[in-house]
PyMOL CGO cylinders between C-alpha atoms (Angstrom):
from pymol import cmd
from pymol.cgo import CYLINDER

trace = [
    CYLINDER, -42.33, -79.05, 30.58, -41.75, -75.34, 29.98, 0.3, 1, 1, 1, 1, 1, 1,
    CYLINDER, -41.75, -75.34, 29.98, -40.00, -74.30, 26.80, 0.3, 1, 1, 1, 1, 1, 1,
    CYLINDER, -40.00, -74.30, 26.80, -36.56, -72.80, 27.26, 0.3, 1, 1, 1, 1, 1, 1,
    CYLINDER, -36.56, -72.80, 27.26, -35.99, -69.24, 26.06, 0.3, 1, 1, 1, 1, 1, 1,
    CYLINDER, -35.99, -69.24, 26.06, -33.91, -70.54, 23.16, 0.3, 1, 1, 1, 1, 1, 1,
    CYLINDER, -33.91, -70.54, 23.16, -36.72, -72.85, 22.07, 0.3, 1, 1, 1, 1, 1, 1,
    CYLINDER, -36.72, -72.85, 22.07, -39.05, -69.87, 21.92, 0.3, 1, 1, 1, 1, 1, 1,
    CYLINDER, -39.05, -69.87, 21.92, -36.77, -67.87, 19.69, 0.3, 1, 1, 1, 1, 1, 1,
    CYLINDER, -36.77, -67.87, 19.69, -37.37, -67.87, 15.99, 0.3, 1, 1, 1, 1, 1, 1,
    CYLINDER, -37.37, -67.87, 15.99, -35.03, -69.99, 13.94, 0.3, 1, 1, 1, 1, 1, 1,
    CYLINDER, -35.03, -69.99, 13.94, -32.53, -68.02, 11.90, 0.3, 1, 1, 1, 1, 1, 1,
    CYLINDER, -32.53, -68.02, 11.90, -31.02, -68.72, 8.52, 0.3, 1, 1, 1, 1, 1, 1,
    CYLINDER, -31.02, -68.72, 8.52, -28.05, -67.13, 6.76, 0.3, 1, 1, 1, 1, 1, 1,
    CYLINDER, -28.05, -67.13, 6.76, -27.78, -67.36, 2.99, 0.3, 1, 1, 1, 1, 1, 1,
    CYLINDER, -27.78, -67.36, 2.99, -24.76, -66.37, 0.94, 0.3, 1, 1, 1, 1, 1, 1,
    CYLINDER, -24.76, -66.37, 0.94, -23.73, -66.24, -2.71, 0.3, 1, 1, 1, 1, 1, 1,
    CYLINDER, -23.73, -66.24, -2.71, -21.15, -64.77, -5.07, 0.3, 1, 1, 1, 1, 1, 1,
    CYLINDER, -21.15, -64.77, -5.07, -17.37, -65.13, -4.92, 0.3, 1, 1, 1, 1, 1, 1,
    CYLINDER, -17.37, -65.13, -4.92, -16.34, -67.73, -2.35, 0.3, 1, 1, 1, 1, 1, 1,
    CYLINDER, -16.34, -67.73, -2.35, -12.72, -68.63, -3.03, 0.3, 1, 1, 1, 1, 1, 1,
    CYLINDER, -12.72, -68.63, -3.03, -11.57, -67.14, 0.32, 0.3, 1, 1, 1, 1, 1, 1,
    CYLINDER, -11.57, -67.14, 0.32, -14.24, -68.84, 2.41, 0.3, 1, 1, 1, 1, 1, 1,
    CYLINDER, -14.24, -68.84, 2.41, -16.31, -65.65, 2.72, 0.3, 1, 1, 1, 1, 1, 1,
    CYLINDER, -16.31, -65.65, 2.72, -19.55, -67.47, 1.93, 0.3, 1, 1, 1, 1, 1, 1,
    CYLINDER, -19.55, -67.47, 1.93, -19.22, -69.61, 5.05, 0.3, 1, 1, 1, 1, 1, 1,
    CYLINDER, -19.22, -69.61, 5.05, -20.23, -72.79, 3.24, 0.3, 1, 1, 1, 1, 1, 1,
    CYLINDER, -20.23, -72.79, 3.24, -16.82, -74.49, 3.84, 0.3, 1, 1, 1, 1, 1, 1,
    CYLINDER, -16.82, -74.49, 3.84, -16.55, -74.83, 0.05, 0.3, 1, 1, 1, 1, 1, 1,
    CYLINDER, -16.55, -74.83, 0.05, -13.92, -72.65, -1.60, 0.3, 1, 1, 1, 1, 1, 1,
    CYLINDER, -13.92, -72.65, -1.60, -15.93, -71.96, -4.72, 0.3, 1, 1, 1, 1, 1, 1,
    CYLINDER, -15.93, -71.96, -4.72, -18.14, -69.28, -6.21, 0.3, 1, 1, 1, 1, 1, 1,
    CYLINDER, -18.14, -69.28, -6.21, -21.91, -69.67, -5.98, 0.3, 1, 1, 1, 1, 1, 1,
    CYLINDER, -21.91, -69.67, -5.98, -24.30, -68.17, -8.52, 0.3, 1, 1, 1, 1, 1, 1,
    CYLINDER, -24.30, -68.17, -8.52, -27.37, -68.89, -6.39, 0.3, 1, 1, 1, 1, 1, 1,
    CYLINDER, -27.37, -68.89, -6.39, -28.00, -68.25, -2.67, 0.3, 1, 1, 1, 1, 1, 1,
    CYLINDER, -28.00, -68.25, -2.67, -26.63, -71.03, -0.46, 0.3, 1, 1, 1, 1, 1, 1,
    CYLINDER, -26.63, -71.03, -0.46, -27.92, -71.85, 3.02, 0.3, 1, 1, 1, 1, 1, 1,
    CYLINDER, -27.92, -71.85, 3.02, -25.30, -72.13, 5.74, 0.3, 1, 1, 1, 1, 1, 1,
    CYLINDER, -25.30, -72.13, 5.74, -26.35, -75.57, 6.93, 0.3, 1, 1, 1, 1, 1, 1,
    CYLINDER, -26.35, -75.57, 6.93, -24.12, -75.64, 10.00, 0.3, 1, 1, 1, 1, 1, 1,
    CYLINDER, -24.12, -75.64, 10.00, -25.46, -72.35, 11.31, 0.3, 1, 1, 1, 1, 1, 1,
    CYLINDER, -25.46, -72.35, 11.31, -27.06, -73.80, 14.48, 0.3, 1, 1, 1, 1, 1, 1,
    CYLINDER, -27.06, -73.80, 14.48, -23.84, -75.46, 15.66, 0.3, 1, 1, 1, 1, 1, 1,
    CYLINDER, -23.84, -75.46, 15.66, -21.76, -72.39, 14.79, 0.3, 1, 1, 1, 1, 1, 1,
    CYLINDER, -21.76, -72.39, 14.79, -23.94, -69.86, 16.62, 0.3, 1, 1, 1, 1, 1, 1,
    CYLINDER, -23.94, -69.86, 16.62, -25.70, -71.88, 19.32, 0.3, 1, 1, 1, 1, 1, 1,
    CYLINDER, -25.70, -71.88, 19.32, -23.40, -70.69, 22.10, 0.3, 1, 1, 1, 1, 1, 1,
    CYLINDER, -23.40, -70.69, 22.10, -23.35, -67.00, 21.14, 0.3, 1, 1, 1, 1, 1, 1,
    CYLINDER, -23.35, -67.00, 21.14, -27.00, -66.25, 20.44, 0.3, 1, 1, 1, 1, 1, 1,
    CYLINDER, -27.00, -66.25, 20.44, -29.19, -64.95, 17.59, 0.3, 1, 1, 1, 1, 1, 1,
    CYLINDER, -29.19, -64.95, 17.59, -27.65, -62.72, 14.92, 0.3, 1, 1, 1, 1, 1, 1,
    CYLINDER, -27.65, -62.72, 14.92, -28.60, -59.04, 14.92, 0.3, 1, 1, 1, 1, 1, 1,
    CYLINDER, -28.60, -59.04, 14.92, -26.21, -57.65, 12.28, 0.3, 1, 1, 1, 1, 1, 1,
    CYLINDER, -26.21, -57.65, 12.28, -24.12, -58.87, 9.35, 0.3, 1, 1, 1, 1, 1, 1,
    CYLINDER, -24.12, -58.87, 9.35, -21.35, -56.89, 7.66, 0.3, 1, 1, 1, 1, 1, 1,
    CYLINDER, -21.35, -56.89, 7.66, -19.52, -57.96, 4.50, 0.3, 1, 1, 1, 1, 1, 1,
    CYLINDER, -19.52, -57.96, 4.50, -15.95, -56.81, 3.81, 0.3, 1, 1, 1, 1, 1, 1,
    CYLINDER, -15.95, -56.81, 3.81, -13.73, -57.33, 0.80, 0.3, 1, 1, 1, 1, 1, 1,
    CYLINDER, -13.73, -57.33, 0.80, -13.67, -61.09, 1.39, 0.3, 1, 1, 1, 1, 1, 1,
    CYLINDER, -13.67, -61.09, 1.39, -14.68, -61.55, 5.03, 0.3, 1, 1, 1, 1, 1, 1,
    CYLINDER, -14.68, -61.55, 5.03, -17.82, -61.34, 7.13, 0.3, 1, 1, 1, 1, 1, 1,
    CYLINDER, -17.82, -61.34, 7.13, -18.59, -60.07, 10.64, 0.3, 1, 1, 1, 1, 1, 1,
    CYLINDER, -18.59, -60.07, 10.64, -21.69, -61.27, 12.46, 0.3, 1, 1, 1, 1, 1, 1,
    CYLINDER, -21.69, -61.27, 12.46, -22.93, -59.58, 15.66, 0.3, 1, 1, 1, 1, 1, 1,
    CYLINDER, -22.93, -59.58, 15.66, -25.28, -61.38, 18.03, 0.3, 1, 1, 1, 1, 1, 1,
    CYLINDER, -25.28, -61.38, 18.03, -28.00, -59.91, 20.22, 0.3, 1, 1, 1, 1, 1, 1,
    CYLINDER, -28.00, -59.91, 20.22, -25.83, -60.83, 23.23, 0.3, 1, 1, 1, 1, 1, 1,
    CYLINDER, -25.83, -60.83, 23.23, -22.96, -58.66, 22.03, 0.3, 1, 1, 1, 1, 1, 1,
    CYLINDER, -22.96, -58.66, 22.03, -20.73, -61.46, 20.73, 0.3, 1, 1, 1, 1, 1, 1,
    CYLINDER, -20.73, -61.46, 20.73, -18.92, -61.47, 17.39, 0.3, 1, 1, 1, 1, 1, 1,
    CYLINDER, -18.92, -61.47, 17.39, -18.45, -64.26, 14.86, 0.3, 1, 1, 1, 1, 1, 1,
    CYLINDER, -18.45, -64.26, 14.86, -16.24, -63.92, 11.78, 0.3, 1, 1, 1, 1, 1, 1,
    CYLINDER, -16.24, -63.92, 11.78, -15.21, -65.93, 8.72, 0.3, 1, 1, 1, 1, 1, 1,
    CYLINDER, -15.21, -65.93, 8.72, -13.57, -65.56, 5.31, 0.3, 1, 1, 1, 1, 1, 1,
    CYLINDER, -13.57, -65.56, 5.31, -10.20, -64.11, 4.32, 0.3, 1, 1, 1, 1, 1, 1,
    CYLINDER, -10.20, -64.11, 4.32, -7.98, -63.43, 7.31, 0.3, 1, 1, 1, 1, 1, 1,
    CYLINDER, -7.98, -63.43, 7.31, -4.60, -62.80, 5.70, 0.3, 1, 1, 1, 1, 1, 1,
    CYLINDER, -4.60, -62.80, 5.70, -4.44, -59.25, 7.09, 0.3, 1, 1, 1, 1, 1, 1,
    CYLINDER, -4.44, -59.25, 7.09, -5.72, -60.16, 10.54, 0.3, 1, 1, 1, 1, 1, 1,
    CYLINDER, -5.72, -60.16, 10.54, -9.17, -58.73, 9.80, 0.3, 1, 1, 1, 1, 1, 1,
    CYLINDER, -9.17, -58.73, 9.80, -11.01, -61.66, 11.43, 0.3, 1, 1, 1, 1, 1, 1,
    CYLINDER, -11.01, -61.66, 11.43, -9.73, -60.68, 14.87, 0.3, 1, 1, 1, 1, 1, 1,
    CYLINDER, -9.73, -60.68, 14.87, -8.56, -64.10, 16.04, 0.3, 1, 1, 1, 1, 1, 1,
    CYLINDER, -8.56, -64.10, 16.04, -4.95, -63.10, 16.71, 0.3, 1, 1, 1, 1, 1, 1,
    CYLINDER, -4.95, -63.10, 16.71, -3.56, -64.65, 13.54, 0.3, 1, 1, 1, 1, 1, 1,
    CYLINDER, -3.56, -64.65, 13.54, -3.56, -64.09, 9.79, 0.3, 1, 1, 1, 1, 1, 1,
    CYLINDER, -3.56, -64.09, 9.79, -5.36, -67.25, 8.74, 0.3, 1, 1, 1, 1, 1, 1,
    CYLINDER, -5.36, -67.25, 8.74, -8.49, -67.50, 6.60, 0.3, 1, 1, 1, 1, 1, 1,
    CYLINDER, -8.49, -67.50, 6.60, -11.47, -69.34, 8.08, 0.3, 1, 1, 1, 1, 1, 1,
    CYLINDER, -11.47, -69.34, 8.08, -14.03, -71.15, 5.95, 0.3, 1, 1, 1, 1, 1, 1,
    CYLINDER, -14.03, -71.15, 5.95, -16.85, -71.40, 8.50, 0.3, 1, 1, 1, 1, 1, 1,
    CYLINDER, -16.85, -71.40, 8.50, -18.15, -69.04, 11.23, 0.3, 1, 1, 1, 1, 1, 1,
    CYLINDER, -18.15, -69.04, 11.23, -15.88, -68.78, 14.28, 0.3, 1, 1, 1, 1, 1, 1,
    CYLINDER, -15.88, -68.78, 14.28, -16.48, -66.97, 17.57, 0.3, 1, 1, 1, 1, 1, 1,
    CYLINDER, -16.48, -66.97, 17.57, -14.03, -64.12, 18.26, 0.3, 1, 1, 1, 1, 1, 1,
    CYLINDER, -14.03, -64.12, 18.26, -12.85, -65.05, 21.75, 0.3, 1, 1, 1, 1, 1, 1,
    CYLINDER, -12.85, -65.05, 21.75, -10.58, -62.00, 21.99, 0.3, 1, 1, 1, 1, 1, 1,
    CYLINDER, -10.58, -62.00, 21.99, -13.74, -59.86, 22.32, 0.3, 1, 1, 1, 1, 1, 1,
    CYLINDER, -13.74, -59.86, 22.32, -15.33, -62.17, 24.90, 0.3, 1, 1, 1, 1, 1, 1,
    CYLINDER, -15.33, -62.17, 24.90, -14.88, -59.73, 27.78, 0.3, 1, 1, 1, 1, 1, 1,
    CYLINDER, -14.88, -59.73, 27.78, -16.76, -56.96, 25.96, 0.3, 1, 1, 1, 1, 1, 1,
    CYLINDER, -16.76, -56.96, 25.96, -20.37, -56.42, 24.95, 0.3, 1, 1, 1, 1, 1, 1,
    CYLINDER, -20.37, -56.42, 24.95, -20.17, -55.37, 21.30, 0.3, 1, 1, 1, 1, 1, 1,
    CYLINDER, -20.17, -55.37, 21.30, -23.03, -53.25, 19.94, 0.3, 1, 1, 1, 1, 1, 1,
    CYLINDER, -23.03, -53.25, 19.94, -21.84, -52.43, 16.42, 0.3, 1, 1, 1, 1, 1, 1,
    CYLINDER, -21.84, -52.43, 16.42, -19.44, -53.88, 13.84, 0.3, 1, 1, 1, 1, 1, 1,
    CYLINDER, -19.44, -53.88, 13.84, -18.27, -53.00, 10.36, 0.3, 1, 1, 1, 1, 1, 1,
    CYLINDER, -18.27, -53.00, 10.36, -16.14, -54.87, 7.84, 0.3, 1, 1, 1, 1, 1, 1,
    CYLINDER, -16.14, -54.87, 7.84, -13.92, -52.91, 5.47, 0.3, 1, 1, 1, 1, 1, 1,
    CYLINDER, -13.92, -52.91, 5.47, -11.93, -54.20, 2.52, 0.3, 1, 1, 1, 1, 1, 1,
    CYLINDER, -11.93, -54.20, 2.52, -9.26, -55.78, 4.72, 0.3, 1, 1, 1, 1, 1, 1,
    CYLINDER, -9.26, -55.78, 4.72, -9.93, -54.33, 8.17, 0.3, 1, 1, 1, 1, 1, 1,
    CYLINDER, -9.93, -54.33, 8.17, -12.65, -54.52, 10.79, 0.3, 1, 1, 1, 1, 1, 1,
    CYLINDER, -12.65, -54.52, 10.79, -14.11, -52.26, 13.48, 0.3, 1, 1, 1, 1, 1, 1,
    CYLINDER, -14.11, -52.26, 13.48, -15.97, -53.08, 16.70, 0.3, 1, 1, 1, 1, 1, 1,
    CYLINDER, -15.97, -53.08, 16.70, -17.84, -50.77, 19.10, 0.3, 1, 1, 1, 1, 1, 1,
    CYLINDER, -17.84, -50.77, 19.10, -18.65, -51.78, 22.69, 0.3, 1, 1, 1, 1, 1, 1,
    CYLINDER, -18.65, -51.78, 22.69, -21.61, -50.83, 24.85, 0.3, 1, 1, 1, 1, 1, 1,
    CYLINDER, -21.61, -50.83, 24.85, -19.49, -48.29, 26.73, 0.3, 1, 1, 1, 1, 1, 1,
    CYLINDER, -19.49, -48.29, 26.73, -18.43, -46.50, 23.54, 0.3, 1, 1, 1, 1, 1, 1,
    CYLINDER, -18.43, -46.50, 23.54, -15.03, -48.13, 23.15, 0.3, 1, 1, 1, 1, 1, 1,
    CYLINDER, -15.03, -48.13, 23.15, -13.72, -48.58, 19.59, 0.3, 1, 1, 1, 1, 1, 1,
    CYLINDER, -13.72, -48.58, 19.59, -11.46, -51.45, 18.56, 0.3, 1, 1, 1, 1, 1, 1,
    CYLINDER, -11.46, -51.45, 18.56, -10.02, -52.21, 15.13, 0.3, 1, 1, 1, 1, 1, 1,
    CYLINDER, -10.02, -52.21, 15.13, -7.91, -54.89, 13.49, 0.3, 1, 1, 1, 1, 1, 1,
    CYLINDER, -7.91, -54.89, 13.49, -6.65, -55.96, 10.09, 0.3, 1, 1, 1, 1, 1, 1,
    CYLINDER, -6.65, -55.96, 10.09, -4.75, -54.06, 7.43, 0.3, 1, 1, 1, 1, 1, 1,
    CYLINDER, -4.75, -54.06, 7.43, -3.50, -50.70, 8.63, 0.3, 1, 1, 1, 1, 1, 1,
    CYLINDER, -3.50, -50.70, 8.63, -1.21, -49.75, 5.77, 0.3, 1, 1, 1, 1, 1, 1,
    CYLINDER, -1.21, -49.75, 5.77, -3.29, -46.63, 5.01, 0.3, 1, 1, 1, 1, 1, 1,
    CYLINDER, -3.29, -46.63, 5.01, -3.83, -45.65, 8.68, 0.3, 1, 1, 1, 1, 1, 1,
    CYLINDER, -3.83, -45.65, 8.68, -7.40, -46.92, 8.44, 0.3, 1, 1, 1, 1, 1, 1,
    CYLINDER, -7.40, -46.92, 8.44, -7.20, -48.57, 11.88, 0.3, 1, 1, 1, 1, 1, 1,
    CYLINDER, -7.20, -48.57, 11.88, -6.94, -45.20, 13.60, 0.3, 1, 1, 1, 1, 1, 1,
    CYLINDER, -6.94, -45.20, 13.60, -3.88, -45.91, 15.77, 0.3, 1, 1, 1, 1, 1, 1,
    CYLINDER, -3.88, -45.91, 15.77, -1.73, -43.11, 14.37, 0.3, 1, 1, 1, 1, 1, 1,
    CYLINDER, -1.73, -43.11, 14.37, 0.51, -45.38, 12.32, 0.3, 1, 1, 1, 1, 1, 1,
    CYLINDER, 0.51, -45.38, 12.32, 0.44, -47.71, 9.32, 0.3, 1, 1, 1, 1, 1, 1,
    CYLINDER, 0.44, -47.71, 9.32, 0.74, -50.97, 11.24, 0.3, 1, 1, 1, 1, 1, 1,
    CYLINDER, 0.74, -50.97, 11.24, -1.56, -53.94, 10.84, 0.3, 1, 1, 1, 1, 1, 1,
    CYLINDER, -1.56, -53.94, 10.84, -3.01, -55.91, 13.77, 0.3, 1, 1, 1, 1, 1, 1,
    CYLINDER, -3.01, -55.91, 13.77, -4.46, -59.42, 13.94, 0.3, 1, 1, 1, 1, 1, 1,
    CYLINDER, -4.46, -59.42, 13.94, -6.11, -58.84, 17.34, 0.3, 1, 1, 1, 1, 1, 1,
    CYLINDER, -6.11, -58.84, 17.34, -8.74, -56.16, 18.03, 0.3, 1, 1, 1, 1, 1, 1,
    CYLINDER, -8.74, -56.16, 18.03, -6.87, -53.15, 19.44, 0.3, 1, 1, 1, 1, 1, 1,
    CYLINDER, -6.87, -53.15, 19.44, -8.49, -50.26, 21.27, 0.3, 1, 1, 1, 1, 1, 1,
    CYLINDER, -8.49, -50.26, 21.27, -8.32, -46.91, 19.45, 0.3, 1, 1, 1, 1, 1, 1,
    CYLINDER, -8.32, -46.91, 19.45, -6.92, -44.77, 22.26, 0.3, 1, 1, 1, 1, 1, 1,
    CYLINDER, -6.92, -44.77, 22.26, -7.62, -41.53, 20.37, 0.3, 1, 1, 1, 1, 1, 1,
    CYLINDER, -7.62, -41.53, 20.37, -11.25, -41.87, 21.47, 0.3, 1, 1, 1, 1, 1, 1,
    CYLINDER, -11.25, -41.87, 21.47, -10.60, -42.77, 25.11, 0.3, 1, 1, 1, 1, 1, 1,
    CYLINDER, -10.60, -42.77, 25.11, -12.49, -39.74, 26.39, 0.3, 1, 1, 1, 1, 1, 1,
    CYLINDER, -12.49, -39.74, 26.39, -15.30, -40.01, 23.84, 0.3, 1, 1, 1, 1, 1, 1,
    CYLINDER, -15.30, -40.01, 23.84, -18.28, -42.28, 23.32, 0.3, 1, 1, 1, 1, 1, 1,
    CYLINDER, -18.28, -42.28, 23.32, -18.28, -43.97, 19.90, 0.3, 1, 1, 1, 1, 1, 1,
    CYLINDER, -18.28, -43.97, 19.90, -21.71, -45.12, 18.75, 0.3, 1, 1, 1, 1, 1, 1,
    CYLINDER, -21.71, -45.12, 18.75, -21.09, -46.62, 15.29, 0.3, 1, 1, 1, 1, 1, 1,
    CYLINDER, -21.09, -46.62, 15.29, -18.22, -47.35, 12.92, 0.3, 1, 1, 1, 1, 1, 1,
    CYLINDER, -18.22, -47.35, 12.92, -18.20, -47.68, 9.14, 0.3, 1, 1, 1, 1, 1, 1,
    CYLINDER, -18.20, -47.68, 9.14, -15.16, -49.23, 7.47, 0.3, 1, 1, 1, 1, 1, 1,
    CYLINDER, -15.16, -49.23, 7.47, -14.44, -48.60, 3.80, 0.3, 1, 1, 1, 1, 1, 1,
    CYLINDER, -14.44, -48.60, 3.80, -11.73, -49.85, 1.50, 0.3, 1, 1, 1, 1, 1, 1,
    CYLINDER, -11.73, -49.85, 1.50, -8.87, -47.82, 2.99, 0.3, 1, 1, 1, 1, 1, 1,
    CYLINDER, -8.87, -47.82, 2.99, -10.62, -45.49, 5.41, 0.3, 1, 1, 1, 1, 1, 1,
    CYLINDER, -10.62, -45.49, 5.41, -12.97, -45.49, 8.38, 0.3, 1, 1, 1, 1, 1, 1,
    CYLINDER, -12.97, -45.49, 8.38, -15.59, -43.20, 9.90, 0.3, 1, 1, 1, 1, 1, 1,
    CYLINDER, -15.59, -43.20, 9.90, -17.24, -43.13, 13.31, 0.3, 1, 1, 1, 1, 1, 1,
    CYLINDER, -17.24, -43.13, 13.31, -20.46, -41.65, 14.60, 0.3, 1, 1, 1, 1, 1, 1,
    CYLINDER, -20.46, -41.65, 14.60, -20.11, -40.57, 18.20, 0.3, 1, 1, 1, 1, 1, 1,
    CYLINDER, -20.11, -40.57, 18.20, -22.06, -39.11, 21.04, 0.3, 1, 1, 1, 1, 1, 1,
    CYLINDER, -22.06, -39.11, 21.04, -20.63, -35.91, 22.47, 0.3, 1, 1, 1, 1, 1, 1,
    CYLINDER, -20.63, -35.91, 22.47, -20.64, -35.84, 26.26, 0.3, 1, 1, 1, 1, 1, 1,
    CYLINDER, -20.64, -35.84, 26.26, -21.58, -32.75, 28.26, 0.3, 1, 1, 1, 1, 1, 1,
    CYLINDER, -21.58, -32.75, 28.26, -20.94, -33.66, 31.86, 0.3, 1, 1, 1, 1, 1, 1,
    CYLINDER, -20.94, -33.66, 31.86, -22.51, -37.08, 32.39, 0.3, 1, 1, 1, 1, 1, 1,
    CYLINDER, -22.51, -37.08, 32.39, -25.24, -36.61, 29.81, 0.3, 1, 1, 1, 1, 1, 1,
    CYLINDER, -25.24, -36.61, 29.81, -25.00, -37.58, 26.14, 0.3, 1, 1, 1, 1, 1, 1,
    CYLINDER, -25.00, -37.58, 26.14, -26.96, -35.44, 23.70, 0.3, 1, 1, 1, 1, 1, 1,
    CYLINDER, -26.96, -35.44, 23.70, -28.04, -37.17, 20.48, 0.3, 1, 1, 1, 1, 1, 1,
    CYLINDER, -28.04, -37.17, 20.48, -28.65, -33.91, 18.55, 0.3, 1, 1, 1, 1, 1, 1,
    CYLINDER, -28.65, -33.91, 18.55, -24.96, -33.12, 19.01, 0.3, 1, 1, 1, 1, 1, 1,
    CYLINDER, -24.96, -33.12, 19.01, -23.74, -36.25, 17.26, 0.3, 1, 1, 1, 1, 1, 1,
    CYLINDER, -23.74, -36.25, 17.26, -20.41, -35.63, 15.54, 0.3, 1, 1, 1, 1, 1, 1,
    CYLINDER, -20.41, -35.63, 15.54, -19.21, -37.28, 12.37, 0.3, 1, 1, 1, 1, 1, 1,
    CYLINDER, -19.21, -37.28, 12.37, -15.47, -37.95, 12.63, 0.3, 1, 1, 1, 1, 1, 1,
    CYLINDER, -15.47, -37.95, 12.63, -13.02, -39.67, 10.35, 0.3, 1, 1, 1, 1, 1, 1,
    CYLINDER, -13.02, -39.67, 10.35, -9.55, -40.96, 11.07, 0.3, 1, 1, 1, 1, 1, 1,
    CYLINDER, -9.55, -40.96, 11.07, -8.05, -41.94, 7.75, 0.3, 1, 1, 1, 1, 1, 1,
    CYLINDER, -8.05, -41.94, 7.75, -4.73, -40.41, 6.75, 0.3, 1, 1, 1, 1, 1, 1,
    CYLINDER, -4.73, -40.41, 6.75, -5.87, -40.45, 3.14, 0.3, 1, 1, 1, 1, 1, 1,
    CYLINDER, -5.87, -40.45, 3.14, -9.02, -38.41, 3.93, 0.3, 1, 1, 1, 1, 1, 1,
    CYLINDER, -9.02, -38.41, 3.93, -7.56, -35.77, 6.23, 0.3, 1, 1, 1, 1, 1, 1,
    CYLINDER, -7.56, -35.77, 6.23, -7.75, -33.25, 3.43, 0.3, 1, 1, 1, 1, 1, 1,
    CYLINDER, -7.75, -33.25, 3.43, -11.55, -33.59, 3.62, 0.3, 1, 1, 1, 1, 1, 1,
    CYLINDER, -11.55, -33.59, 3.62, -11.77, -32.99, 7.36, 0.3, 1, 1, 1, 1, 1, 1,
    CYLINDER, -11.77, -32.99, 7.36, -12.41, -29.25, 6.98, 0.3, 1, 1, 1, 1, 1, 1,
    CYLINDER, -12.41, -29.25, 6.98, -15.47, -30.01, 4.83, 0.3, 1, 1, 1, 1, 1, 1,
    CYLINDER, -15.47, -30.01, 4.83, -16.83, -32.46, 7.40, 0.3, 1, 1, 1, 1, 1, 1,
    CYLINDER, -16.83, -32.46, 7.40, -16.22, -29.97, 10.22, 0.3, 1, 1, 1, 1, 1, 1,
    CYLINDER, -16.22, -29.97, 10.22, -17.96, -27.22, 8.23, 0.3, 1, 1, 1, 1, 1, 1,
    CYLINDER, -17.96, -27.22, 8.23, -20.98, -29.46, 7.66, 0.3, 1, 1, 1, 1, 1, 1,
    CYLINDER, -20.98, -29.46, 7.66, -21.14, -30.31, 11.35, 0.3, 1, 1, 1, 1, 1, 1,
    CYLINDER, -21.14, -30.31, 11.35, -21.02, -26.64, 12.42, 0.3, 1, 1, 1, 1, 1, 1,
    CYLINDER, -21.02, -26.64, 12.42, -23.76, -25.72, 9.95, 0.3, 1, 1, 1, 1, 1, 1,
    CYLINDER, -23.76, -25.72, 9.95, -26.04, -28.58, 11.03, 0.3, 1, 1, 1, 1, 1, 1,
    CYLINDER, -26.04, -28.58, 11.03, -25.36, -28.50, 14.81, 0.3, 1, 1, 1, 1, 1, 1,
    CYLINDER, -25.36, -28.50, 14.81, -28.62, -28.39, 16.73, 0.3, 1, 1, 1, 1, 1, 1,
    CYLINDER, -28.62, -28.39, 16.73, -30.69, -28.73, 13.56, 0.3, 1, 1, 1, 1, 1, 1,
    CYLINDER, -30.69, -28.73, 13.56, -30.03, -32.31, 12.46, 0.3, 1, 1, 1, 1, 1, 1,
    CYLINDER, -30.03, -32.31, 12.46, -29.74, -35.86, 13.70, 0.3, 1, 1, 1, 1, 1, 1,
    CYLINDER, -29.74, -35.86, 13.70, -27.02, -38.09, 12.29, 0.3, 1, 1, 1, 1, 1, 1,
    CYLINDER, -27.02, -38.09, 12.29, -28.50, -41.59, 12.53, 0.3, 1, 1, 1, 1, 1, 1,
    CYLINDER, -28.50, -41.59, 12.53, -25.86, -43.76, 10.84, 0.3, 1, 1, 1, 1, 1, 1,
    CYLINDER, -25.86, -43.76, 10.84, -22.66, -43.70, 8.81, 0.3, 1, 1, 1, 1, 1, 1,
    CYLINDER, -22.66, -43.70, 8.81, -21.86, -45.72, 5.71, 0.3, 1, 1, 1, 1, 1, 1,
    CYLINDER, -21.86, -45.72, 5.71, -18.81, -45.75, 3.47, 0.3, 1, 1, 1, 1, 1, 1,
    CYLINDER, -18.81, -45.75, 3.47, -18.02, -46.65, -0.10, 0.3, 1, 1, 1, 1, 1, 1,
    CYLINDER, -18.02, -46.65, -0.10, -14.72, -47.47, -1.75, 0.3, 1, 1, 1, 1, 1, 1,
    CYLINDER, -14.72, -47.47, -1.75, -13.38, -43.93, -1.50, 0.3, 1, 1, 1, 1, 1, 1,
    CYLINDER, -13.38, -43.93, -1.50, -16.08, -41.93, 0.29, 0.3, 1, 1, 1, 1, 1, 1,
    CYLINDER, -16.08, -41.93, 0.29, -18.36, -41.86, 3.31, 0.3, 1, 1, 1, 1, 1, 1,
    CYLINDER, -18.36, -41.86, 3.31, -21.85, -40.49, 3.96, 0.3, 1, 1, 1, 1, 1, 1,
    CYLINDER, -21.85, -40.49, 3.96, -24.23, -40.08, 6.87, 0.3, 1, 1, 1, 1, 1, 1,
    CYLINDER, -24.23, -40.08, 6.87, -28.03, -39.80, 6.52, 0.3, 1, 1, 1, 1, 1, 1,
    CYLINDER, -28.03, -39.80, 6.52, -29.52, -36.99, 8.62, 0.3, 1, 1, 1, 1, 1, 1,
    CYLINDER, -29.52, -36.99, 8.62, -32.91, -35.68, 9.66, 0.3, 1, 1, 1, 1, 1, 1,
    CYLINDER, -32.91, -35.68, 9.66, -33.48, -31.94, 9.98, 0.3, 1, 1, 1, 1, 1, 1,
    CYLINDER, -33.48, -31.94, 9.98, -35.30, -30.63, 13.03, 0.3, 1, 1, 1, 1, 1, 1,
]
cmd.load_cgo(trace, "trace")
């Protein structure tokens, strides 16, 4: 009997440790752990969505992206950051069915908000929006992933969510062709608008001479590694 494709795949394990009082460790135990703990129910939690390709830890929640473009979340959900359409914390991994119709290629967990990027460059966010970190032009929070319409005509490649701000890395379209050397670094946090001129200046100076490969954010700042050409 031939092995199924799933049987051929390597077995995966997820280990977690640290503060766990909001269920962010995924162990179903609301307690802190000083040593790494294996998520024993991982196979049953992820069997129907595929192998994990990316993990992102937020303030007290976790996003997991599968190779099939599905998203699983767990931990604190009191701001709607888990994307399940409610504001309830979850103590074990749960599939985000509200993203079922999309193929997600990148995710990022902020302090109390989350971002998701689809294979067609669509950006969606959810969670706490009290500092405009969701990018919808207001300070509202959302418990369901909501498309960021500001980027309707653009192709978002990655998102990085910080404590109260967010950044995206996007491909700039010229006709029907996307040029990687022209990647733009954009931010859409009300709190960081005063820094936009500096980001724009950097982009103009580096245009055509650098590749932005990723974006990452800290508590109150964001950075992007680049390679000169």
